[in-house]
ROPAMAR-118741 format. One record per residue (C-alpha): residue in three letters; x, y, z; chain. Coordinates in steps of 0.1 Angstrom, whole numbers, plus 5000, padded with zeros to 4 digits. Layout:
BEGIN
  residuo    c1    c2    c3  cadena
      ALA     X     Y     Z       A
...
***
This chain:
BEGIN
  residuo    c1    c2    c3  cadena
      MET  1401  9484  0768       A
      ASP  1398  9446  0761       A
      ASN  1423  9421  0778       A
      ASP  1431  9406  0744       A
      ILE  1470  9407  0741       A
      ILE  1485  9373  0746       A
      LEU  1508  9368  0774       A
      VAL  1532  9340  0769       A
      ASP  1562  9321  0787       A
      LYS  1597  9318  0774       A
      ASN  1585  9288  0750       A
      ASP  1557  9309  0735       A
      LYS  1530  9290  0755       A
      ILE  1499  9311  0763       A
      ILE  1496  9318  0800       A
      GLY  1470  9346  0800       A
      TYR  1458  9378  0785       A
      GLU  1460  9415  0794       A
      GLU  1455  9449  0781       A
      LYS  1481  9464  0758       A
      ILE  1492  9494  0779       A
      LYS  1492  9473  0812       A
      ILE  1515  9449  0795       A
      HIS  1539  9475  0784       A
      LYS  1538  9492  0819       A
      LYS  1545  9460  0838       A
      GLY  1570  9446  0812       A
      GLN  1552  9412  0808       A
      LEU  1564  9388  0781       A
      HIS  1537  9388  0753       A
      ARG  1535  9377  0719       A
      ALA  1542  9401  0689       A
      PHE  1551  9399  0653       A
      SER  1573  9419  0629       A
      ILE  1568  9420  0591       A
      PHE  1596  9426  0567       A
      ILE  1586  9433  0531       A
      PHE  1611  9434  0503       A
      ASN  1607  9447  0467       A
      SER  1622  9428  0437       A
      LYS  1654  9449  0440       A
      GLY  1660  9435  0475       A
      GLU  1652  9468  0492       A
      LEU  1633  9467  0526       A
      LEU  1602  9487  0530       A
      LEU  1605  9507  0560       A
      GLN  1578  9529  0579       A
      LYS  1581  9559  0601       A
      ARG  1557  9555  0630       A
      VAL  1534  9584  0637       A
      LYS  1546  9607  0665       A
      ASN  1516  9600  0688       A
      LYS  1522  9563  0690       A
      TYR  1521  9552  0727       A
      HIS  1558  9544  0723       A
      SER  1586  9547  0697       A
      GLY  1566  9575  0679       A
      GLY  1584  9592  0651       A
      LEU  1609  9563  0647       A
      TRP  1617  9544  0615       A
      SER  1610  9507  0617       A
      ASN  1603  9476  0598       A
      THR  1574  9474  0573       A
      CYS  1548  9466  0600       A
      CYS  1546  9452  0635       A
      SER  1518  9445  0661       A
      HIS  1504  9419  0685       A
      PRO  1482  9390  0677       A
      ARG  1448  9391  0695       A
      LYS  1432  9366  0717       A
      ASN  1416  9337  0698       A
      LYS  1433  9348  0665       A
      GLU  1458  9331  0644       A
      ILE  1491  9350  0641       A
      GLU  1491  9347  0603       A
      PHE  1457  9361  0600       A
      GLU  1467  9390  0624       A
      CYS  1498  9398  0603       A
      HIS  1479  9400  0571       A
      LYS  1452  9422  0588       A
      ARG  1476  9446  0603       A
      LEU  1497  9448  0571       A
      ARG  1465  9460  0553       A
      GLU  1456  9483  0580       A
      GLU  1490  9499  0583       A
      MET  1504  9498  0548       A
      GLY  1474  9494  0526       A
      PHE  1484  9462  0509       A
      ASP  1487  9425  0514       A
      CYS  1510  9397  0501       A
      LYS  1523  9363  0508       A
      LEU  1542  9361  0542       A
      THR  1567  9334  0553       A
      LYS  1575  9331  0590       A
      ILE  1613  9330  0592       A
      PHE  1623  9329  0630       A
      SER  1612  9340  0664       A
      PHE  1632  9356  0693       A
      ILE  1627  9372  0727       A
      TYR  1638  9408  0736       A
      LYS  1633  9431  0764       A
      VAL  1642  9468  0766       A
      ASN  1632  9498  0787       A
      LEU  1615  9525  0764       A
      GLU  1605  9560  0769       A
      ASN  1574  9571  0791       A
      GLY  1581  9541  0815       A
      PHE  1572  9514  0789       A
      ILE  1589  9482  0786       A
      GLU  1589  9460  0756       A
      ASN  1592  9423  0764       A
      GLU  1582  9404  0734       A
      PHE  1583  9369  0720       A
      ASP  1585  9383  0685       A
      HIS  1577  9362  0654       A
      VAL  1594  9376  0623       A
      PHE  1578  9373  0588       A
      PHE  1591  9381  0555       A
      GLY  1573  9389  0522       A
      LYS  1580  9404  0487       A
      TYR  1558  9430  0471       A
      ASN  1561  9455  0442       A
      GLY  1528  9472  0441       A
      LEU  1509  9501  0454       A
      ILE  1518  9513  0490       A
      ASN  1489  9532  0507       A
      PRO  1499  9538  0543       A
      ASN  1472  9547  0570       A
      PRO  1481  9583  0581       A
      LYS  1470  9574  0616       A
      GLU  1498  9548  0618       A
      VAL  1524  9558  0594       A
      SER  1540  9592  0588       A
      ASP  1562  9582  0560       A
      TYR  1578  9553  0542       A
      LYS  1608  9544  0521       A
      CYS  1627  9515  0506       A
      LEU  1664  9509  0513       A
      ASN  1688  9482  0505       A
      LEU  1703  9463  0535       A
      LYS  1738  9475  0531       A
      ASP  1727  9513  0532       A
      LEU  1701  9506  0559       A
      LYS  1728  9489  0582       A
      GLU  1752  9519  0576       A
      ASP  1724  9544  0584       A
      ILE  1714  9524  0615       A
      ASN  1751  9526  0628       A
      LYS  1752  9564  0620       A
      ASN  1718  9575  0629       A
      THR  1709  9550  0656       A
      LYS  1684  9571  0674       A
      ILE  1660  9575  0646       A
      TYR  1652  9538  0645       A
      SER  1630  9516  0668       A
      TYR  1649  9494  0693       A
      TRP  1634  9460  0681       A
      PHE  1642  9469  0643       A
      LYS  1678  9478  0651       A
      ASN  1680  9444  0672       A
      ILE  1667  9423  0643       A
      ILE  1690  9439  0616       A
      LYS  1720  9437  0640       A
      ASN  1716  9402  0650       A
      HIS  1701  9386  0618       A
      TYR  1716  9407  0590       A
      PRO  1734  9377  0572       A
      ARG  1701  9358  0572       A
      PHE  1682  9387  0559       A
      SER  1707  9392  0530       A
      LEU  1701  9356  0519       A
      LEU  1664  9355  0526       A
      CYS  1655  9388  0507       A
      GLN  1669  9371  0475       A
      SER  1655  9338  0479       A
      ILE  1618  9345  0487       A
      PRO  1598  9344  0455       A
      LEU  1576  9374  0444       A
***
C-alpha cells in the first residue's frame, strides 16, 4: 500500500506519511475528518459501517469519516469520500477539530487529529454497499438517549464527539443553511 496517510503533531503540523494499517497498529497521531450531515428536520444522517471494515465494523457512526491523503486538501477529500460512501455531495463547513486516542479491537489504536465538518442535505442517499450496510436519520435527543442505552453499537469517535460537543451540535444543526 501507499504511504499516503498524513502523520501530524499535536498542532496538526505534518511530520510525515505512513500506510494506514501501520499507523493504526502503532497508534501514531494522524489527520482524519468526520462529516455530520443533517436534514432540514435537524436529524443527523448515521451510517452503519460494513462488518468487514478493518476496525469498528458493524457499528453505527457519523455520516462519513476518513483520512485525507498526501498532497490533497482536506476539503477535497471530504467531498470525495462523502460521494464514495454515501452517494451524494453537499456544502460542508468545518466546525472544529480535536484529538482523541483509543485502543480498539484487533490491536488497532485510533490516535487522530480529527477535523469535524457539518452539512445539510435532503436529497437521495445512495450508500456504497462496500462501505455502508445501513443508514438512518435520528434527531439529536433520541440519538443521545440511544447512545447512553446502547453504547456498544456506536463507534468510539462518534460517541466521543456527541458526548463532548452535544450543545454545539444542537445549535449548529439549526443554523447551517440548506
